[in-house]
C-alpha positions as CSV (number, residue, x, y, z in Angstrom):
1,X,0.0,-0.1,0.1
2,X,1.1,3.5,-0.7
3,X,3.4,5.2,1.8
4,X,1.9,8.2,1.2
5,X,-1.6,9.0,3.3
6,X,-4.6,9.0,0.9
7,X,-7.6,11.0,1.8
8,X,-10.7,11.2,-0.4
9,X,-13.0,14.2,-0.5
10,X,-16.2,13.4,-1.3
11,X,-17.7,16.1,-3.3
12,X,-21.4,15.7,-3.1
13,X,-23.0,17.8,-6.0
14,X,-20.3,19.7,-7.0
15,X,-18.7,19.7,-10.2
16,X,-15.9,17.1,-10.8
17,X,-12.5,18.6,-11.8
18,X,-12.3,19.1,-15.8
19,X,-14.7,16.1,-16.9
20,X,-15.5,15.3,-20.2
21,X,-18.9,14.8,-19.7
22,X,-21.7,17.3,-19.0
23,X,-23.6,14.0,-17.5
24,X,-20.5,13.3,-14.9
25,X,-20.1,17.0,-14.2
26,X,-22.9,16.9,-11.8
27,X,-22.6,13.3,-10.6
28,X,-23.1,13.5,-6.7
29,X,-20.4,11.1,-5.1
30,X,-17.9,11.8,-7.6
31,X,-14.5,10.9,-5.5
32,X,-11.9,13.4,-5.8
33,X,-8.6,11.9,-4.5
34,X,-6.2,13.7,-2.5
35,X,-2.5,12.7,-1.7
36,X,-0.5,14.4,1.4
37,X,1.1,17.7,0.6
38,X,0.7,17.0,-3.3
39,X,-2.7,16.6,-5.1
40,X,-2.7,13.9,-7.7
41,X,-3.1,15.2,-11.2
42,X,-6.6,14.2,-12.3
43,X,-6.6,12.4,-15.4
44,X,-9.9,12.2,-18.1
45,X,-10.3,9.6,-20.7
46,X,-12.6,9.3,-23.1
47,X,-12.6,5.7,-24.0
48,X,-12.3,4.5,-27.3
49,X,-13.8,1.5,-29.4
50,X,-11.7,-1.4,-29.1
51,X,-12.0,-5.3,-30.2
52,X,-12.5,-6.4,-26.7
53,X,-9.3,-8.9,-25.8
54,X,-9.0,-12.5,-24.4
55,X,-6.6,-11.4,-21.7
56,X,-7.4,-11.9,-17.8
57,X,-9.3,-9.0,-16.4
58,X,-11.0,-7.9,-13.1
59,X,-14.8,-7.2,-13.9
60,X,-17.8,-5.9,-12.8
61,X,-21.6,-5.7,-14.3
62,X,-25.0,-4.3,-13.5
63,X,-28.2,-4.3,-15.5
64,X,-26.4,-3.9,-18.9
65,X,-23.4,-2.2,-18.1
66,X,-20.1,-3.6,-17.8
67,X,-16.7,-2.4,-16.8
68,X,-13.1,-4.2,-16.1
69,X,-9.7,-3.4,-15.5
70,X,-7.1,-5.7,-17.7
71,X,-3.3,-5.8,-15.9
72,X,-2.0,-6.8,-19.1
73,X,-2.0,-3.5,-21.4
74,X,-3.4,-1.4,-18.8
75,X,-6.5,-1.1,-20.0
76,X,-9.8,0.1,-18.7
77,X,-12.9,-1.4,-20.5
78,X,-16.5,0.3,-20.3
79,X,-19.4,-0.9,-21.7
80,X,-22.8,1.0,-22.2
81,X,-25.9,-1.2,-22.4
82,X,-28.7,1.3,-22.7
83,X,-29.5,3.9,-25.4
84,X,-30.4,6.7,-22.9
85,X,-27.8,9.1,-23.8
86,X,-26.0,8.9,-20.6
87,X,-22.5,7.4,-20.6
88,X,-21.1,5.3,-17.9
89,X,-17.7,6.2,-16.5
90,X,-14.9,4.2,-14.5
91,X,-13.4,6.3,-11.6
92,X,-9.9,5.1,-10.5
93,X,-6.9,5.7,-8.3
94,X,-3.5,4.4,-8.4
95,X,-3.3,3.7,-4.4
96,X,0.5,3.1,-4.9
97,X,1.3,6.6,-6.4
98,X,-0.2,9.9,-7.1
99,X,-2.5,9.5,-10.1
100,X,-6.1,9.6,-10.6
101,X,-8.9,9.8,-13.1
102,X,-11.9,8.8,-14.9
103,X,-12.6,6.9,-18.0
104,X,-15.6,8.2,-20.0
105,X,-17.8,6.0,-22.5
106,X,-19.5,8.3,-24.4
107,X,-19.5,6.0,-28.1
108,X,-23.0,4.7,-27.2
109,X,-24.6,1.4,-27.0
110,X,-23.6,0.5,-30.7
111,X,-19.9,0.8,-30.2
112,X,-20.0,-2.3,-27.7
113,X,-16.5,-2.5,-25.5
114,X,-14.6,0.8,-25.2
115,X,-11.4,1.0,-23.6
116,X,-8.9,3.7,-21.9
117,X,-5.2,2.8,-22.4
118,X,-3.4,3.9,-19.3
119,X,0.1,3.2,-18.5
120,X,0.0,2.1,-14.8
121,X,3.4,1.1,-13.0
122,X,3.9,-2.5,-12.7
123,X,2.5,-4.1,-9.4
124,X,0.5,-1.0,-8.2
125,X,-2.7,-1.4,-6.9
126,X,-5.6,0.5,-8.7
127,X,-9.1,1.2,-6.5
128,X,-12.0,1.5,-9.4
129,X,-15.6,1.6,-9.6
130,X,-18.0,2.0,-12.3
131,X,-20.8,4.7,-12.3
132,X,-23.7,5.2,-14.5
133,X,-26.7,7.4,-14.6
134,X,-30.2,5.8,-14.4
135,X,-33.5,6.8,-16.5
136,X,-34.9,8.8,-13.4
137,X,-31.7,11.1,-13.2
138,X,-30.3,9.2,-10.0
139,X,-26.4,8.0,-10.0
140,X,-25.7,4.6,-9.2
141,X,-22.1,3.1,-8.7
142,X,-20.5,-0.1,-8.0
143,X,-18.7,-0.9,-5.0
144,X,-15.0,-0.1,-5.4
145,X,-12.8,-2.9,-6.6
146,X,-9.2,-3.0,-6.2
147,X,-6.7,-4.5,-9.1
148,X,-3.3,-5.2,-9.0
149,X,-1.8,-4.2,-12.6
């Protein structure tokens, strides 16, 4: 685990830093990571369509949405499952470093699986969760998952 103390500032109803999606900007419960004495630079990435690989992944799914972290290749996978105009996203934090960010899927249902290609240091633990917007405008997130890359 990281030697630096890691704290979390839960920004309820506040805008997330430099988000790529208007939907995610007003998402309650967006977690902004803070590292003692030095705030992590927040990385915001747009997931791109990609052929879903056969490499092992740590995955979560609910309803018709899915997300995975693939250690080989350092990929964050996302699948949008409902044509509702609201793309899901994965928030992540490198627990052994000073990086954190969001990976947005705004390609839509027809794109299938999309991915953000990250360059995580070997052996680091990545904490991540999938978040999506429901039809009624509420937000829903998976439990945090921890994957060593």
